[in-house]
N, C-alpha and C positions, 0 to 999 in steps of 0.2 A: 489415444491411447489406438492402437492400431493390433490387431493377432492376426501374423501371418502362420498360416500352416505349413508352408512350406520352410518356413526360418530353421524349427528343429522337430525331429518327430520323436523327442524322447517324453512321453507320457509320464515323467515321474518327477517334471519339476516344473515350477511355475517361474524361476528364477535359474538362467541356466546353472543346471547340474546342482541346484539347491538342494538342502532337505526337506524342503515344503512336499506333504504329501498331497499327491494329485488322482484324480479321476477325471480322465477324458477332456481335460485342457492342453492344448499345445503351448509351447513358450510362449510368452508375450516378448517382445524385441525391447521395450522400454526397460525390461527388468535385466538384459540381458548383461549388461556390467556386470552384475552381482558375480557371474557365472566364473570371472578369473581369479575369485577368491575363495578360498580351500576353507571348512570350517575348520578346520584346524589351525586357520591363523587368526579366529577372533579369540581376542585376549579375553581374560576376566575383568579388566577393565571396563572392556566396551561394551561387554555381555551386561556387566553390572549397571551401565549407562543407558541401556537400552530398555533394563527392568524400570527404571526410574522416570519414563516417560510417559508422561500422562496421553489415556487415548486420542481425547478429543484436542488436546491444546498441543500437543509435540508430534504423536504417530498420524494422524489424520493429516496434519500441517504438512509434514514430510510426504506422506503419499500422495495427497493433492497435487504436490510442487511437481511431483515426478510424471503423473499421468496427466497432468493438466494440459487440454486440447482446444485450443481459443475461437475451435469453432462448435464445441458442445457445450453445455449448460454442467460447470465441475458437481454441483450438487444434484441435477436430475430434479426428479420431482419434488415439488416444493414439500408435500406433506410428508416424505420419509423423513424421518427424523432417526437420530443414532445409527445410521448407516452413511457410507459415502458412497454416492451413486458416480459414476463417468459413464459416457455414452464410447461405443468401443464399437468398431468393424472387423466382423470375421467373414471370411470368403465373400467378400462385396456386400454383406447383408448389415444392417446397424441393429445393435441393440445395446443395454445397458448391463454394467459389470457393477456387482453390488459388493460392498468391504464391509465387512463387521469387523472391528479393532477393538481389544481389550488389550488395555495398559496398566499402569500400577495400581488401579483401583481395584484391579481383577488379580489377586494373586493366585486364586484358584478361580476356575471358568464354569459354574455349574448350569444344569439346565436352566434354572429358573433365572439366569442371568443372561439368556439369548432367546429366551422363550418368546417376549414381546416383537424383538428383530426377526425371528424367523419366520413370524404372521406377518410381517410387513413386506418380507420379501417376497411371499404368495402374492402380494399384492401389485407386485411391479408389471407392467405390461413390456412385453419385450425383454425380458432377462435373460441374459445368456450365460454370466459366469459371475459366481458367489464364490468369494474367499472369505475364508474365518482365519483370522491373525490376533495370535494371544501371545504377552511376552511372560505370562504365568502357565500353570498348571491347567491344562483341558481336559475334563474327567470325559472317562470313553461314552458315558450318556448325551453331553453335548454332541462330541463326535456322530454319534448315531442318528441323535436329532437332525442334526446338520445335513448329513450326508444324503441320510433318508429322504429329507423335503426335498432337497437339491436332485436326486433320481426321480422322485414323483413328478417334478417338474420338467423335467429333461434337460437341469441346467448344470452345467460343467463347473466344477468345484474343486478347491484346493483348500489344504491348510497351512499355514506358516507359522514358524515359533519363534523365539528369540533369537536362535544363531542365523535364522534367515533374516531378518528384521537388522540384526546388526552389520553383516553381509549387504544388504541392501542401503542401508544409510551411510555406510563408509565408502562402497562403491560410488554414489552420488554424491559424497562429499559433504554429507552435513554433522557427521562426528568423527574424528580424530580416532584410529586405529589403534595409536599409543595409549593415550588417559581417556579415551571415551568421551572428552570436552567436544562441544559444539564449535564448528569452525565458520570463525567471522571474518568477514573481507579477504577470503582467499586463503586463510593459513590458520593454524591454532596456535594458542600463545607457547606450546612447547618448541614450535618454530616448523612442525609440519607441515606441508601444502599438498592438496591433491594433485595428481599428475595432471588431470583436468578437472576446474573447479564444476562443478554441478550447474546446468545452464535452466535458467526458468524456462515457461513457457513462448514467452514475450522476447527475451532473450535471442531464444533459439529461430524466432519469428524474424526479427531484426538482422538476424546473420545471414538466414537465407537471401531476404531481400537484399542484402549489402552484397551477397557475391553476384546476385544478376547486376547489381548497379557495376560492378568491376568487370563482369563480361560484356557490357554495351560501353565499357571505357569513359564514364560519367568522372567528370572531376572532382564533382561534390556532390554531398548527401545531407539530409538533415533526420536524425531520429528522436522523436517526440515520446517519450515514455513516461509513465507517471514517477514520481518521488521514492527511491527505494526498492525500484524495479532492476537496478542495475545496469545504467547505461554504460558506465566506465569499463565493466567488466567485457560489455559488447566490443567496446574502440579497442580494449588489449587483444580480445580473440581476432577482432577483424585483421588488425595488425599484422597480426600473426599469419594468418590466412593467407593473405597476401605478400608475405615475406619479408614485409617493411626494412629496409636496414636501416632507415633513422627514422626515429618517430620524434615529435614535438607535439607535448600534450600543455594546452593552456588552460589555466582557472585563474579565480580573481580574489581566491581566499587559500591559506596555508594547509587550514583544516580539508578543504577538498584535494588538494595535492597529497596529502599523506593517504585520504583514500585509496586514489590512483595510485602511490608507489606500490601500494599491498596488491592492487589489483594486477597489475604492470609486472609486478617482482614474481607473483605467482605464476604466471604466464611467458615470462622473458628470462627470469632468474635476477635473484636479487644484485648481481654484479653487474648485469646490465642495464639497469636502473639509475638515473642520477636526479639528483634535486636540484634546481635552479642552478644548474651547469652543463656544458655539452661536454663531458668526458663520458660517457656512454649512449649507445645506441639509441636508447629511450630516454629523454630529457624532459622533465618536468617542472614547469615555470608558472609563477603569477603573470597576469599581462602588466602588472606593474614593472616585474624584472626583465620582460620580453621589450615593453617600450624604453628600458632603461640599457639595453643590449642588443637594440635593433639592428645595427651594423653589423654586428658578431655574428648574431643567429642568422640575419638574413643573407650571410654570404654563401654557405653552406646548403647544397641544396636537402630538403627535407622529405622523403617519400612519404610520409603519414602526419600529416596535421589534423591534431583534435581541439577541438573548440568548445569547451565545458559549459553549460551555463548559457547557451549559444543566443539568449534573448537578449542579452548583453552586447551581443554583436552588431544590434541595429545603430550603435553609438557609432558617430564618423568616427572617434579616434581609435574604436575597437576596427573600422573598416578600412582605416588606412594602413594601419597595422599590418593588419592580414595583406592587405595589396603588397608590401613588402617585402614577404616571405616568398622564396621560391620552393611551393611545394609540388607534389605529384597527385594527391588526394587530400580533400578537406572534409574531415567529418564533424557537422554541428548536432549537439546532445542538448536538450534542453526537456524539463517537466512542462514550463509556462510560455508556450511560443506568445500568447496573447500579451499584449503592451498598452500603455494608457494612453502612447501617442500615435496606437493602431498602425503603427509600421510594419508593413510585410517581411518578417525575418526571412523567411523560405526566400524570397528572391537574393538574398546572398547566396543561396543552396542552389540557383537555377531553376528553383520551384521544385528541385527532386526530393520530394519528403518520403524517405525511405520506407518507416511507419508510422503512425499516428495512432497511439492508445490513448484513452482518457483512465483516470483513476480509478474508478468503477472495475475498470477490468482487470487491475492490479490484486484488487481485493476480493473480485469474485474466482480470480484462480488460484486465491489462496497462496500469493505472493507478499502479499501487503495485511498489515492487521486490521481488522474491523475497528470504527470508533462509535463511542458515544458520545453524542455531542450534546450539551446544554445550553440554551441561548438564555442565559440570566438578565433579568430588568438590572439597568443602573440608572441611576435617579442623575445623572451627569446631563445639565442643558447645554448641548452644542448649537443652540438656534442662534447665539450672539455671536458664533468665530466666523470670521473669513475664511472662504473655500476657494482656494485657485490652483490651476494645474492640476486638479484631481485630487488636493490632500490639505488637510491643516497645518497650519505654523508647528512647528516643536514646542516654538515659545507659549502659543496658546492652548497648547493641548497640556502642557505643564501647569498652567494655573486651572485647569479646569481639574485634571486628574490629580495630581499631588493632594489627596486632602485625607487626614488620620482615620475618619469614619469608612470612608471607602475602601483602604487598605485593611481594616478591620473588617469589612464585609467579605474582600478578597479571601482573607484566611478563613472566615468561618464555611465558604464556599466551598474552600479547597479540604478543609477537612469534614466537610458533608458527604462530598463527591469522590474522592480520591486520596485520604489520608493515608501517609508514609508512601505513596506510590513517589520515585521519582519524577521529576515534574521542569518544565520548563516555562518561564512565564515572559510572555514577551511584552515589552514595554517601550514605550515613546522616546524616551531619552535617557542618557546615564542618571541624571538626577532621580529622575521617575525609579529607573532601576535600585537604584540604593535606597530609596523612601519604601518601594515594596521588600526588597531585601530586610530591611530595618525591621519592619513591623513582625515579619514572618520571627524573625531571630527573637524580637521582643515578646513573642509568645512561644518560646522554645522550640522552634523549627530551625532549623540549621538553613540559611539560606546565604548565598553568594551572589556578586555581579559579576556578570561574564561579558566585557564591552571590547571595542577594538584595541583599546589600549593596553588592555591585558596581556602582559608577556605570553611568550606561548607557552615555555615549561609552567608558567603557573596556570593555563587553560587546560594544561594535560592532566594537571593536578587537580582542577577542580571535576572537571570529567571522572577522571576517576574516582573520585569522594561520592562523587553522586551514583556512580555504577555500584561502590560497596554500601550505600547506603547511610555513608557517614553527614552527607549533603542530602538535603530533600529536594531543596528549590534551586535552581539557576535562573536568576533575571538577568535575560540577554536583549541586547538591544540591537536590530538587523544582523548580528555576526552570524548567527547560528539558523537564518532564513533560508541557505541554501547549502546544500551539499554534505554536511555534517553525518557522518554514521554514528548515531548513537540510539541505536538499536534497543537500548534496553529502557527508554523513557516511556513512562505508561499514562503520563497525563500532560496537558499542555493548557497553558493560560493564556487568553486573547484579552489583553490590560489595556487596550487602545485601539480605537477605530479600525477596523478592518475597511480600507477604503477603495479596495480593488481586489479583483478575481487573482490577480497573480501572487499579492501577499497572502490571499486567506489559503491559497494553495500549497504555497512554499510554508506558511508555519503548519499547517496541516499533516505538511508531509516529513515535518520533523518527528514525528511519534506514531508514522505507521509501518516503520519496518519492523518486521518478526524477530521474537527474540524467542530462547525456552521460557516457559512458563507464564506469558504475554497472553492473555485472551483477547484484550481488547486496548485502545487508547482513550482515554477520558478526557475531553476537548470541554473547557469551559469557557463560555465566552458572556463577555460584559459588555451587552449592549444598550445602548442608549440612543437618542434621538439625531445622532450624526447624519450627514448626508450619507445617503445611498444604502442606508442601516437595511432597507426592504431588499435589497438584492440577496442578502445573506440564504435567503429564501431560495434564490433562483441559483446560487451559489451550489446546493446540496443538488439539484440536477445534475451534479460531478459531469457536467460537458465541457470541455476544453475551450468551446470555439463559442466566439459573440454570436449566438445564432437566433436570438430571443427578436420576435416580431412584435410588433407594436400592437395594439387593440386590433383585432379583426380574426386573426386565425389561431385556433386551439389545437393543439397537438392532443395525442393519445394522453388518457390520465393516466397510461403506464410509465409514459416516460417522466412526469409529474410526480408518481409518488414511489417509485421503484428505487428502492434505495438497495448499494449493494450487501451481499451475504453478511448477516450482524451486525450492521450498523442500525443505529438508531439515531434519531433526533428527534429533541424536545424542545419547544420554548413557552417560556411561560407568559401566563396571559397578558402581562403588563408588557410584555416584547411584541406580541401578536398585534396589540392595539397601536404601537409605532409602527410595522409593519404596515396596518393597514389603512393607517393617516399618508405617509407617506406612498404606499401601492394606490392610493386612488388620486394621488397629485397626477392632473393633467400631464403636465410635463415629464412623469417618468412610467406612466401605469403603462403597464403591459396585460392582455386578457391571461397571457399564461401566470403571471407573478399573481394577478386576483385570484384564480381558480386556486392555485397552491393553497393562498390564504384560506380561503373558502371552504375545501376540503380539509385543512387541517384542524380548523376550528370544529368543522360537526365532527371529527372523528374523535377530539377528546370528549364531547358532549356524547358520543356512543358509549365511549368507555364509562363514563361517569355515569349515565344512567344503566348502563348493562344493556342497552336494547337500541334499535335504530330511532333514532329522534324523529316526530312528526313535526309537520309546516308549526304548528302552534310551538312545541319545543322550541325551535329553533329560534322564533321570534321574541320567546318570554327568555331565551339563555343565553343568545349570541350576540356579538356587537351589530353583525350584519344580521337583516330578517332575511325570509323567505324570498321578499323582491330582489335581491340582489341576487339569490341563487338562479331564480328565471332568469333574471335579465344575462348572466355571464354564460348560463349552459343550454339556455333556450327554454326550458320547461323545467319544472319541479320533478317531473316523471324521469327527463333527461337524466337529469343529475342522480338522481336513484338509481335509474340504471347501470349507468356508468359505474358508480360508488360500488354496486354489488359485483358486476362483472369483472371490475379491475384490482379492485382492493382488498372486499372481504376473503376473496381464496387465498389470500397471503397473508393472511392473520393467524 
């Protein structure tokens, strides 16, 4: 976020010509869109919707999405709670902006409601701007307390009311001005679509870099962004920006095409978009359709070609198809560039990676939902199964996983961690999905099987039933691993071995899209002694590239321990035993994996004892004693020093 003192000199508004009361703050350009909306245009329905927004789950997330700057820490100082902070630049000097936000929990804001936040504002070094926003009634005593504190600190400040928020969220495409509903997939259910769909910080950065790519007349580019951060919207906006007269968008499932249809229709207009035909300037097709009609589709030049889920493009059939097409520019989109065969998909785009952001960037910026991950012990023994080409056979997995006692344990854990939440259960086969769904139904929890052979109309009915709460669990096999926009899902069940980082990220991504009222996604992973189980610890480092080194080099513990904002990871002790046994295998061990395990078990012991464990505590209470800590970290003292420096301040 940047404050431009030359942009507007009106000192009575923080959002262009808004009704917010302001003292000493020039207009913030990022809020300028709302200036085109008159207060008289705010409907009662929109106002009521804004008043129903929760301060942290809704309002803060909207504001964060508007303000996010990839070069700054979205939440600012870690010790500041209940205050949204963001780094800004004013007249060439850097500082913090602090937002105190009050939503539906505070119909009337009283002095006692903000006193603790006022106290914390005084502790923020480098504070430049303070904003108090409330959708309810703000008592005069609150305004006096807030304004006098800011004046004493020499901080610019302002107030925002329900109409200010309504105009802001309307202008940025979060809420429909007609009925106040949240806009999803580029349009409201009533048919309203923003003239310019709101872009998050990662989309904005990608479009800026794409404009440079076009200036340099480069024919191909690859965009790597986390699942759910809006890659399709980037493609639609960029195609429009370059004035493409013909666009061909290719994906491998109809679910992905449906999302693309909404995004491209919002940008180009419904009449300009066709599904699996060339009857309109923008044509959306599956790779299967493209292969069947390749002669027809390759006969006409294509200004702009989009290949979604671009990691599939490494396949020879994909590349042969791409090579047949006559396109001006190729844009590849993916969230998971890593492949089990280690092929470099960037080479297909001439190594031109436009942007590459990891999953944590989406969570930290408020674009994606945080997740709470529970690694649960599963007593299935995989040691006797053959493992080839990086995976187990479906037949072997069925024999091990289709066990009534295991299904019962799955339902018990779901009730414990996510009872009632709309859930996806990832299964190894159609038969496995049927048996899991059968157990949920037997226990009075409606579940359905969602597989590749399920008719398209029936799939939509199932998703609708899940969203309405009529169905609680969809048992899926592969089909929803990629692309589907089911943002209301709040729980993921990993019921089969997670054999690769790509599968882990794809499944996790199904639950990370933001939705109103959704605070986090619950992930329940059933972990047995399957091959590479110990790498789940590594996956939570949330780095998309294979950069692990063999025993020898230890990276900063900040990288090892630092989860995205709001995320939590817990492993049961018996799961850690599995990790430890596999992690110490000389064939697979890395110093970083062993370090993570040691740190994790030490932290669990610290919480249990409510103090820092001693060497004797570690020897008595942990699987690995102090000798292992001294071997990995160099000395016991070095481990403690690093732990206290990098971990304890974050608690």
